N, C-alpha and C positions, 0 to 999 in steps of 0.2 A: 514926832517930828523928825527925828532921824530917819524913819522909813520913808517919809514923804520926800525928804531931801535925796535919799537914794533913788527913789522912784523917778524924781525929777532929773537926776543924774543919768540914770539908765535911759529914760526917754530922750534926754538930749544926745547920749551916745548913739541910740537907735537912728534918731534924725540925722545926725552927722554921717553915719554910716550910709544911710539911703541917699544923702545929698552927694557923698563921694562915689556911691554907684552911679548916680545920674551923671556926674562929672566924667567918670571913666567911660560910661556908654556913649556920652556926647563926644568924647575924643576919639573913640573908636569909630564912631559914625563919621566924624570929620575925615579921619585918617582913610577910611574906605572910599569916601567920596573923593579925596585928593588922588588915591590910586586909581580909580576909576577914570577920573579927568585925565590923568597922566597916560593911562592905557589908551583912551580914546584919542588923545592928541598924538601919541606915537603911532597909532594905526593910521590916522589921517596924513601924517608925515610920511609914514611908508607908502601908502597909497599914491601920494603926490610924487614921490620920488620914483615909483614904479611907472607911474604915467609919463613922467619926464624921460625915463630911459626907454619906454616904449615908443615915445614920440622921436626920440633920436634914432632909434633902430629903424622905424619906418621911414624916416627921412633918408637914412643911409641906403635902405632897400630901394626907395623910389629913385635916388641919384643913381645907383648902380644899374637899375633896371632901365632908367632914361637913357644912359650911356650906351647900354647894349642895344636898345631900340635904335640909337643913332647909328651904331655900327652896322646894324641890319639894313638900315636905309641906305647907308653909304655903299655897302657891299651891292644892294640892289641896283644903285645908280652906275656902279662901275660895270656891273654885269651887263646892263643895258647898253652902255657905251661900247663895250667889247662886242656884244651881239651885233649891234649896228655897224661897227667897223668891219666885221666878218661879212655882213650882207653887202656892205659897199665893195669889199674886195671881190666877193663872188660875182657881184653884178659887173664889175669891170673886166673880169677874166671869163665870164660865162660864154660870150661869143667865140672866144678862142678855144674854149673846151669843146663847144658844140662843133666847130669846124674841124678840130682834130677827130672827133669821134666820127663825124660823117666822113672823113677822109679814111679812117680805119675801116668803117663798115663798106664803104663802096670801093675800096681797093681790093682787087682780086690777086691772089698770090698763086703762082704755078708750082 
């Protein structure tokens, strides 16, 4: 009877050890799942932050490029105005220049 009781005690200890192993394995699995979830979440947050910074950068680049384009357009307009002003001035004095040139060409010096 004593040996049966020992056998039952040993069996209970083995059963308790197996149960403890299952509990530890389950806890490990849950820990690994939480770590994986935390890693995935941090990667998503990092990607979202990176996308946000990239969007801000693109906005700044487009703003600066836009103002540069505006400057080029303004310089083009200023240049066209100056060219037209020079054309108007040459048109107003061209008859005088032609008369002066004809005078010098047709005048004979001794």
